[in-house]
C-alpha positions in Angstrom: 51.1 87.1 13.8 47.6 87.7 15.4 47.2 83.7 16.7 43.7 81.7 16.4 41.5 85.0 14.7 39.1 82.3 13.2 38.9 79.1 14.2 37.9 76.4 12.1 36.0 73.1 12.9 37.3 70.1 12.1 35.1 69.3 9.3 35.5 72.7 7.7 39.4 72.3 8.2 39.7 69.0 6.6 37.4 69.8 3.4 39.2 72.5 3.1 42.5 71.1 2.7 41.3 68.2 0.5 39.7 70.4 -2.1 42.9 72.1 -2.7 45.1 69.0 -2.9 46.2 68.4 -6.2 46.3 64.4 -6.6 49.1 62.2 -8.9 47.8 59.1 -8.4 50.7 56.2 -9.5 50.5 52.4 -9.6 52.8 49.3 -9.1 52.2 45.5 -9.5 53.2 43.9 -7.1 52.7 40.2 -5.6 49.6 39.4 -3.7 51.3 37.7 -1.0 53.0 41.0 -0.4 50.1 43.2 -0.9 48.4 43.3 2.7 47.4 46.6 3.5 47.9 48.2 0.1 44.9 50.0 -2.2 43.8 48.9 -5.0 44.4 50.4 -8.1 41.9 48.9 -10.7 39.1 46.8 -10.0 39.2 42.9 -10.2 37.0 41.0 -11.9 37.0 37.3 -11.5 38.7 35.3 -14.1 36.4 31.9 -13.5 33.8 30.9 -11.5 34.5 29.8 -7.7 34.3 26.9 -7.0 35.4 25.9 -10.4 33.5 22.4 -9.8 30.4 21.4 -7.6 32.1 20.2 -4.3 30.8 18.8 -1.0 30.5 20.8 2.3 30.7 17.9 4.0 32.2 14.4 4.6 29.8 12.1 3.4 28.0 10.3 0.2 27.2 11.8 -3.0 23.7 11.1 -3.7 20.7 11.7 -5.8 18.7 13.4 -3.3 15.2 11.8 -4.6 16.9 8.3 -3.9 16.6 9.8 -0.4 12.9 11.0 0.1 11.4 9.6 3.2 14.2 7.8 4.8 14.0 7.9 8.3 15.8 5.5 11.1 12.7 3.6 11.2 12.4 3.5 7.2 16.2 3.7 5.8 17.0 3.9 2.2 19.4 1.8 0.7 22.1 2.9 -1.7 24.9 0.8 -3.7 28.2 1.7 -2.9 30.1 2.5 -6.1 33.3 3.6 -4.4 35.6 6.4 -3.1 36.4 9.7 -4.6 40.1 10.6 -3.8 40.9 14.1 -2.9 41.8 16.2 -6.0 40.9 13.5 -8.1 37.9 13.6 -11.0 35.1 11.3 -10.5 35.8 8.1 -12.7 32.2 7.4 -12.8 28.8 8.6 -12.5 25.8 8.4 -10.0 22.4 6.5 -11.2 19.4 5.5 -9.4 19.7 4.3 -5.9 23.4 4.5 -5.9 25.9 6.5 -3.8 29.7 7.3 -3.5 31.9 8.1 -0.4 33.1 11.9 -1.1 35.3 13.8 2.0 34.8 17.7 2.4 36.2 19.7 -0.7 36.1 16.6 -3.0 34.5 16.9 -6.3 30.9 15.2 -7.1 30.4 13.0 -9.5 28.0 13.5 -12.6 24.8 12.4 -11.8 24.8 13.3 -8.0 22.6 16.5 -6.6 23.3 16.4 -3.0 25.6 14.7 -0.2 24.5 13.1 2.9 26.6 13.7 6.6 28.1 10.1 7.2 26.8 10.6 11.0 23.4 10.1 9.2 24.4 6.7 7.3 25.3 3.0 8.2 27.5 0.8 6.5 25.7 -2.4 5.6 28.6 -3.9 3.5 31.5 -3.2 1.3 28.5 -2.3 -1.3 25.6 -0.8 0.5 24.9 1.9 2.7 22.0 2.8 4.8 20.6 6.1 4.6 18.7 7.5 7.9 17.6 10.4 6.5 16.3 12.4 3.1 18.5 15.4 1.8 17.5 18.3 -0.4 18.5 18.9 -4.0 21.8 20.4 -3.8 21.9 20.1 0.6 25.3 19.7 1.7 27.1 21.2 -2.0 28.8 24.3 -3.1 27.9 24.5 -7.0 29.6 26.2 -9.3 30.3 30.0 -8.8 28.3 29.9 -5.9 31.2 32.2 -4.3 31.7 34.1 -7.4 30.6 34.3 -11.1 33.0 34.4 -13.7 33.7 38.0 -14.6 32.4 39.2 -11.7 33.6 42.0 -9.7 35.6 40.8 -6.3 37.2 43.8 -5.5 36.7 47.5 -6.5 39.3 49.9 -7.6 40.5 51.7 -4.2 40.2 49.0 -1.6 42.7 48.1 0.9 43.3 44.7 0.7 42.9 42.7 4.1 43.8 39.0 5.2 40.3 37.9 3.5 41.2 39.5 0.3 44.6 37.6 -0.2 43.1 34.7 0.5 40.6 35.5 -2.1 42.9 36.4 -4.6 45.2 33.4 -4.3 41.9 31.7 -4.7 41.1 33.0 -8.0 45.1 32.2 -9.2 45.7 35.7 -9.3 49.1 36.5 -7.9 50.0 39.9 -8.6 48.0 43.3 -8.4 47.7 46.5 -9.5 47.7 48.5 -6.6 48.3 52.7 -5.6 51.9 53.1 -4.7 52.7 54.5 -1.4 52.5 58.2 -1.0 55.5 59.5 1.2 55.2 61.6 3.9 58.0 63.8 5.1 58.2 64.1 8.7 59.7 67.3 10.7 60.2 67.6 14.3 61.3 70.9 15.4 62.2 72.4 18.7 65.6 73.3 20.6 64.5 71.3 23.5 64.2 67.9 21.4 67.2 65.4 20.7 67.1 62.3 19.3 66.3 59.0 21.3 69.5 57.8 21.8 70.9 60.7 23.0 71.3 60.9 27.0 69.2 63.5 28.2 70.5 66.7 30.2 68.6 69.3 31.9 65.9 71.2 29.7 66.0 68.6 26.8 63.6 66.0 25.9 63.7 62.7 23.4 62.1 63.0 20.2 58.4 61.3 20.2 56.5 62.5 17.5 58.8 60.9 14.6 58.6 58.1 15.7 54.5 57.7 16.6 53.9 59.4 13.5 56.1 57.7 11.4 54.3 54.4 12.8 50.8 56.1 12.5 51.7 56.7 8.4 53.3 53.6 8.1 49.7 51.9 9.2 47.6 53.9 7.3 49.6 53.0 4.4 51.9 55.1 3.3 56.1 55.7 3.4 57.6 57.7 6.1 60.4 59.8 5.5 62.1 61.3 8.7 63.5 64.4 8.4 65.3 64.9 12.0 64.9 67.2 14.4 64.9 71.0 13.4 66.0 74.0 15.4 63.4 77.1 15.7 65.3 79.2 13.2 63.3 80.1 9.8 66.1 79.6 7.7 67.0 76.2 8.7 63.5 75.1 9.2 62.6 76.3 5.4 65.9 74.5 3.7 64.5 71.3 5.3 60.9 72.2 4.6 62.0 72.5 1.0 63.7 69.5 0.9 60.8 67.7 2.1 58.3 69.6 -0.3 60.4 68.4 -3.2 61.0 65.1 -2.0 57.4 63.7 -0.5 53.7 63.7 -1.4 53.2 65.2 1.7 54.9 67.1 4.6 54.3 67.0 8.4 55.5 69.5 10.8 55.3 69.0 14.5 56.0 72.3 16.1 57.0 73.4 19.8 54.0 74.5 21.9 55.0 78.3 22.3 53.0 80.4 19.9 56.5 82.0 18.4 57.5 78.7 17.4 53.5 78.0 15.8 54.1 81.2 14.1 57.8 80.1 12.6 55.9 76.9 11.0 52.9 79.0 9.4 55.5 81.4 8.2 57.7 78.8 6.6 54.6 76.8 5.4 53.4 80.1 3.5 56.9 80.3 1.9 56.7 76.9 0.5 54.2 77.6 -2.1 50.8 78.8 -3.4 48.3 78.6 -1.9 49.9 78.0 1.4 48.1 78.3 5.3 44.2 77.8 4.6 43.7 77.0 8.4 45.6 78.1 11.1 43.8 77.3 14.6 40.8 74.6 14.9 38.2 74.5 17.2 39.2 71.2 19.0 40.8 70.2 22.0 43.7 68.8 22.1 44.9 70.5 19.1 43.6 74.2 18.8 46.7 75.1 16.8 46.7 72.8 14.1 47.6 74.1 10.5 46.4 73.0 7.4 48.2 74.3 4.2 48.2 73.1 0.3 52.0 74.2 -1.1 52.3 74.1 -4.5 49.4 71.4 -4.7 50.4 69.2 -1.7 49.1 69.0 1.4 51.2 70.4 4.4 50.4 69.8 8.5 51.2 71.8 11.3 50.6 69.5 14.3 51.0 70.5 17.5 54.4 69.4 19.9 52.8 67.9 22.5 52.8 64.2 21.8 48.9 63.2 22.8 47.7 66.3 20.8 49.8 65.4 17.7 48.4 61.9 17.8 45.2 62.4 17.9 45.2 65.5 15.7 47.2 63.0 12.8 44.3 60.5 13.6 42.1 62.8 12.8 43.6 64.6 9.5 47.0 63.0 8.4 44.9 59.4 8.6 42.5 61.2 6.4 44.4 63.3 4.3 46.8 59.8 3.4 43.8 58.2 2.0 42.3 60.8 0.2 46.4 60.6 -1.5 45.6 56.6 -2.1 42.1 57.2 -3.7 41.1 54.8 -0.8 37.3 54.2 -0.4 36.3 55.2 3.0 33.0 54.3 3.1 32.8 52.5 6.2 32.5 53.9 9.5 35.5 53.5 12.0 35.2 50.7 13.9 33.7 52.0 18.0 31.8 50.1 20.7 29.7 51.5 23.0 30.4 51.9 26.8 28.7 53.6 29.5 30.8 56.7 31.5 32.3 56.3 34.3 32.7 59.9 35.7 31.7 63.2 34.3 33.3 64.7 31.4 33.2 68.7 31.3 33.8 70.3 28.1 33.2 74.1 26.7 30.1 74.7 24.4 31.4 75.7 21.1 34.5 73.4 20.8 34.7 69.8 20.1 36.3 67.7 22.7 38.3 64.3 22.4 39.0 62.2 25.3 41.6 59.3 25.4 39.7 56.6 27.7 40.3 52.7 28.8 37.5 50.1 28.4 37.2 48.4 31.3 34.5 45.2 31.0 33.0 43.8 34.1 29.8 41.3 34.5 27.9 44.7 34.9 28.7 46.0 31.1 30.9 47.5 29.3 32.6 50.9 30.8 35.0 53.9 29.5 36.8 55.5 31.7 38.4 58.9 30.6 41.8 59.3 30.9 42.4 63.1 32.5 46.0 64.1 31.8 48.0 66.7 30.0 48.9 66.8 26.4 52.6 65.9 26.9 52.3 62.8 29.0 52.7 60.3 25.9 52.1 57.1 28.0 48.6 58.6 29.4 47.6 57.9 25.4 49.4 54.2 25.6 47.1 53.1 28.6 44.2 54.5 26.3 42.0 51.8 24.0 40.1 54.7 22.0 39.1 58.1 22.2 35.4 59.3 22.8 34.2 62.8 20.8 32.4 66.0 23.1 30.2 67.3 20.5 30.6 71.3 20.0 27.4 71.9 21.0 27.2 69.8 24.3 28.6 71.2 27.7 29.8 67.6 28.4 29.1 64.0 29.4 27.1 63.1 32.6 28.5 59.8 34.1 26.3 56.5 33.4 26.3 57.9 29.7 26.1 55.7 26.6 29.1 57.1 24.4 31.0 55.5 21.3 34.3 54.7 21.8 36.2 54.9 18.5 39.1 52.4 18.7 43.0 53.1 18.7 44.1 49.4 16.6 46.6 49.1 13.8 45.1 49.0 10.4 
């Protein structure tokens, strides 16, 4: 097979893949406490207002604001102390003119009060009288009914990946179960006659399998369920059999091939036999990862990644991650997290090709710097030392030292 006769831009390649995928999204109900990182299958509305009662935001005295107007250190106001409201209890009295009661942070306000003055702005005169040393406005230091969310309000849309804050919010509303999208199953096939499992003693010419495990971790971190199909030798019949099994059992199949042109051609041939339309892209105008394959077979995405570990992870981050999110129906409107930094050295590039360079972040008194980690694509620990990736646009011939760049962070979730 002629190699890379027509290279696609990364954006073109991803769009070609996603528009051919047939999505069959199914959901399941799970407990909210186990839903971290899961994607909501339906919009969630608040069953009641939150807070459900007016409560104090500070430790202090519940008062009528008008009874404090004009109060100061030199001219304090004096209020009759009605008692204390225990935490978790409903007040047994109301607040009338020139009256107050002790209330704690989060405590329920009694009827008649409309604000809370902080303890440090008062003085106790006696068991039944409090000196007020400043005035407060209506609703000051108070959380009103529905101030956080109103009854029936949309609190979490469908397609949203739940974070710790959302878990807490759902619990605050008493929603102990949630409907989420079932995790897509991603089959991972590692190929190569030189690859052996990590527990096996290395012999000359052999290397341990890296990609199966790094890609499994990336798949899991993105919200899908990885299934490893082991190491497959560079034999057409064997790879074809395993690939067919993976396609039948999984929602997405990833094949990492060796670095030689023959192994890449073997992968493309196997993928084309899996079903229509087959290979859509064989070659992306990017470095690392030029030999990337994008395919759809019988409605399911199949991605062929380079065998070199660094290339495999970088390309998987750019193509596999958004494909998984697409299968999850995940809302991904927010930009990837990045920080700005100043380049420490020049980075050369080739016009017409998009380059992604691993960098480490160095923070000094002079600012934040991005130090490129130049290495070969089969040196996995060069990537473990990286904090993120810097993109060099295809129209550029490189970036100069001192240039400000965006570092796209490599972090879990």
